[in-house]
C-alpha positions as CSV (number, residue, x, y, z in Angstrom):
1,M,0.0,0.0,0.0
2,A,2.8,2.4,0.9
3,E,4.7,1.5,-2.3
4,D,1.5,2.2,-4.3
5,F,1.1,5.6,-2.6
6,E,4.7,6.4,-3.2
7,R,4.4,5.5,-6.9
8,L,1.3,7.6,-7.2
9,A,2.9,10.6,-5.5
10,Q,5.9,10.3,-7.9
11,L,3.6,10.1,-10.9
12,T,1.6,13.1,-9.8
13,K,4.7,15.1,-9.2
14,K,6.1,14.1,-12.7
15,L,2.8,15.0,-14.4
16,A,2.7,18.4,-12.6
17,E,6.3,19.2,-13.7
18,E,5.5,18.2,-17.3
19,R,2.4,20.4,-17.3
20,A,4.3,23.3,-15.8
21,E,7.0,23.1,-18.5
22,E,4.2,22.9,-21.1
23,I,2.5,26.2,-20.3
24,D,5.2,27.7,-18.0
25,N,2.7,28.7,-15.4
26,G,2.4,26.8,-12.1
27,M,-0.6,28.9,-11.0
28,V,-2.9,26.9,-13.2
29,D,-1.5,23.5,-12.4
30,P,-2.6,21.0,-9.7
31,A,0.1,21.0,-7.0
32,P,1.2,18.7,-4.2
33,N,0.0,19.4,-0.7
34,D,2.9,18.3,1.5
35,V,4.0,20.7,4.2
36,S,7.0,18.6,5.3
37,E,8.3,18.5,1.7
38,L,8.1,22.3,1.6
39,S,9.9,22.7,4.9
40,E,12.7,20.5,3.7
41,A,13.1,22.5,0.5
42,V,13.2,25.8,2.4
43,E,16.1,24.6,4.5
44,E,18.1,23.6,1.4
45,A,17.4,26.6,-0.8
46,K,20.5,28.7,-1.5
47,T,20.1,30.4,-4.9
48,D,17.4,32.9,-6.0
49,E,16.2,30.4,-8.5
50,E,15.7,27.8,-5.7
51,K,14.0,30.3,-3.5
52,L,11.6,31.3,-6.3
53,S,10.8,27.6,-6.8
54,I,10.1,27.2,-3.1
55,L,7.8,30.3,-3.1
56,N,6.0,29.1,-6.2
57,G,5.4,25.8,-4.5
58,C,4.1,27.5,-1.4
59,V,1.7,29.7,-3.4
60,T,0.4,26.9,-5.7
61,R,0.4,24.2,-3.0
62,H,-3.3,24.5,-2.1
63,P,-5.9,25.6,-4.7
64,L,-8.1,27.4,-2.2
65,N,-5.1,29.6,-1.0
66,R,-3.5,30.5,-4.3
67,E,-5.2,33.7,-5.1
68,A,-5.1,35.0,-1.5
69,M,-1.3,34.3,-1.3
70,Y,-0.8,36.0,-4.7
71,K,-2.8,39.0,-3.8
72,T,-1.0,39.3,-0.4
73,L,2.4,39.4,-2.1
74,K,1.0,42.0,-4.5
75,Y,-0.4,44.1,-1.7
76,C,2.8,44.0,0.3
77,V,5.1,45.4,-2.5
78,E,4.8,48.5,-0.2
79,E,5.6,47.8,3.4
80,R,2.5,47.1,5.5
81,E,1.7,46.5,9.1
82,L,0.4,43.1,10.1
83,H,-3.0,44.2,11.2
84,D,-3.5,46.1,7.9
85,I,-2.5,43.0,5.9
86,E,-4.9,40.8,8.0
87,E,-7.8,43.2,7.4
88,H,-7.0,43.4,3.7
89,I,-6.9,39.6,3.3
90,A,-10.4,39.5,5.0
91,T,-11.7,41.6,2.1
92,F,-10.7,39.0,-0.6
93,P,-13.7,37.2,-2.2
94,E,-11.6,34.0,-1.8
95,F,-11.3,34.6,2.0
96,P,-14.2,32.5,3.2
97,R,-12.7,29.4,1.5
98,I,-9.0,29.7,2.4
99,T,-7.6,27.0,4.7
100,M,-5.5,29.1,7.1
101,N,-5.9,32.3,9.1
102,Q,-4.3,35.5,7.9
103,Y,-1.3,35.4,10.2
104,Y,-0.4,31.8,9.2
105,L,-0.7,32.8,5.5
106,V,1.7,35.7,6.0
107,K,4.0,33.5,8.1
108,S,4.1,30.9,5.3
109,L,5.1,33.5,2.8
110,V,7.9,34.7,5.0
111,E,9.2,31.1,5.4
112,A,9.0,30.6,1.6
113,Y,11.1,33.8,0.9
114,G,8.1,35.8,-0.5
115,L,7.8,38.3,2.4
116,E,10.3,39.9,4.7
117,L,9.5,40.5,8.4
118,I,10.4,44.1,9.4
119,E,10.2,45.0,13.1
120,R,9.9,48.7,14.0
121,T,10.1,50.7,17.1
122,E,7.3,53.1,18.2
123,E,9.2,55.9,16.5
124,G,9.3,53.9,13.3
125,E,12.9,53.0,13.4
126,R,13.8,49.5,12.1
127,V,14.8,47.1,14.9
128,T,18.2,45.5,14.2
129,P,19.9,42.5,15.8
130,E,22.4,44.8,17.4
131,M,19.5,46.7,19.1
132,K,18.4,43.4,20.7
133,E,21.8,42.4,22.1
134,G,22.0,42.1,25.8
135,K,18.2,42.7,26.3
136,T,15.8,40.3,28.0
137,E,12.8,38.9,26.2
138,D,10.5,41.4,27.9
139,E,12.8,44.3,26.9
140,I,12.8,43.1,23.3
141,D,9.0,42.9,23.4
142,D,8.9,46.5,24.6
143,L,11.3,47.6,21.9
144,V,9.3,46.1,19.0
145,F,6.2,48.2,18.5
146,S,5.0,46.9,15.2
147,L,5.4,43.9,12.9
148,N,5.6,45.0,9.3
149,Y,6.0,42.9,6.1
150,Q,7.2,43.7,2.6
151,T,7.4,41.6,-0.5
152,T,11.0,40.5,-1.3
153,P,12.6,40.7,-4.7
154,I,11.8,37.0,-5.0
155,G,8.2,37.7,-4.2
156,E,8.1,40.5,-6.8
157,Q,9.3,38.1,-9.4
158,L,6.4,35.7,-8.7
159,V,3.9,38.6,-8.7
160,A,5.1,39.7,-12.2
161,K,5.3,36.1,-13.6
162,H,1.9,35.0,-12.3
163,S,-0.3,38.0,-13.0
164,P,-3.8,37.1,-14.0
165,N,-3.2,38.6,-17.4
166,A,-0.2,36.4,-17.9
167,R,-2.1,33.3,-16.7
168,F,-5.1,34.0,-18.8
169,A,-3.0,34.6,-21.9
170,A,-1.1,31.4,-21.3
171,L,-4.4,29.5,-21.0
172,L,-5.7,30.9,-24.3
173,D,-2.4,30.1,-26.0
174,W,-2.4,26.6,-24.6
175,E,-5.9,25.8,-25.7
176,P,-6.6,27.9,-28.8
177,S,-9.5,25.7,-29.9
178,R,-11.3,26.8,-26.7
179,R,-10.2,30.5,-26.8
180,D,-13.6,31.9,-28.0
181,T,-15.5,29.8,-25.4
182,Y,-13.3,31.0,-22.5
183,I,-13.9,34.6,-23.6
184,E,-17.6,34.0,-24.1
185,V,-17.9,32.6,-20.5
186,L,-15.9,35.5,-19.1
187,E,-18.1,38.1,-20.9
188,F,-21.3,36.3,-19.8
189,I,-20.2,36.4,-16.1
190,A,-19.0,40.0,-16.6
191,Q,-22.7,41.0,-17.1
192,K,-23.6,39.9,-13.6
193,P,-22.7,37.1,-11.2
194,R,-23.9,33.7,-12.4
195,P,-24.8,30.4,-10.7
196,Y,-23.4,27.3,-12.3
197,A,-26.7,26.4,-13.9
198,Q,-26.7,29.5,-16.0
199,V,-23.2,28.8,-17.3
200,E,-24.2,25.3,-18.0
201,G,-27.2,26.6,-20.0
202,L,-24.9,28.9,-22.0
203,L,-22.7,26.1,-23.1
204,K,-25.4,23.4,-23.5
205,G,-25.1,21.7,-26.9
206,S,-21.9,23.5,-27.8
207,P,-19.5,21.4,-29.9
208,V,-16.6,22.7,-27.7
209,L,-17.9,20.3,-25.0
210,Q,-17.1,17.3,-27.2
211,T,-13.6,15.9,-27.1
212,V,-12.1,12.7,-28.4
213,I,-10.3,10.5,-25.9
214,D,-8.8,7.1,-27.0
215,G,-11.0,7.2,-30.1
216,R,-14.2,7.8,-28.1
217,I,-16.2,11.0,-28.0
218,E,-16.5,12.3,-24.5
219,T,-18.5,15.2,-23.1
220,V,-16.6,17.8,-21.1
221,Q,-18.5,19.4,-18.2
222,P,-18.8,23.2,-18.2
223,S,-17.2,23.1,-14.8
224,V,-13.9,22.4,-16.5
225,F,-14.0,25.9,-18.1
226,L,-14.9,27.6,-14.9
227,D,-12.2,25.8,-13.0
228,K,-9.5,26.9,-15.5
229,L,-10.7,30.5,-15.5
230,E,-10.6,30.5,-11.8
231,R,-7.1,29.2,-11.7
232,A,-6.2,31.9,-14.2
233,G,-7.3,34.5,-11.7
234,V,-10.1,36.0,-13.9
235,L,-13.1,34.3,-12.1
236,V,-13.8,33.8,-8.4
237,W,-16.5,31.8,-6.7
238,N,-18.4,33.8,-4.0
239,K,-22.0,32.4,-3.7
240,N,-22.1,32.7,-7.5
241,W,-19.4,32.9,-10.2
242,N,-18.0,36.5,-10.3
243,I,-15.5,38.1,-12.7
244,T,-12.4,39.5,-10.9
245,E,-11.1,43.0,-11.3
246,E,-8.2,41.6,-13.5
247,G,-10.7,39.7,-15.6
248,R,-12.7,42.8,-16.3
249,E,-9.5,44.7,-17.1
250,Y,-8.6,42.0,-19.6
251,L,-12.0,42.4,-21.4
252,E,-11.7,46.1,-21.4
253,G,-8.2,45.8,-22.9
254,M,-9.6,43.6,-25.7
255,K,-12.2,46.2,-26.6
256,S,-9.7,49.0,-26.7
């Protein structure tokens, strides 16, 4: 049983790597969910390339956390206080479904090289290791007035690489035969939030739902299109399917 699980894990990892090379965008790929594996990699990372790989794994590790982590990195390009970040994360439409609280999300991004922790005094001065030397734990607590966070250069690389525009463009390039359908669904939801049934009705009978697998004609469910648009960062589920700000900007850019 353990051997079968190990083989399955290796196969899953291999398929994920092949898929990532195919479209060069880990944000739209299924990803492993092994925290111990991430911790091991963090300890071994030395180069910027290795650190970026670790951060990419952290962000894409759990589908429900991807957009919240990406948006947190984007928000913290300017230095932010912890309470401000936590309040901002709570405004994300993805927030009700994320699997960790705001502090742990921020902490995970720090450990994965995406965010830098910056301690400041009440006067706003940055607390250095030298300032802590010779002080007791209580004295250090008194010295540190606020915990701030800022996106690292590694984090900025990920933000630039995985912008929703880049992800959506990669999706359209990877599946050109479905390009018009992806845009049609996006425009349909841009009109107003839609339940799944309405999207299903929009695509009902469309030839794009038919695909050939091993010589057999199979019917693809409309949920496949919604899932990929969500992974691309242009749709989000919040009681109904909603277009994101980035998705709306993409459509406006097409028109102009």
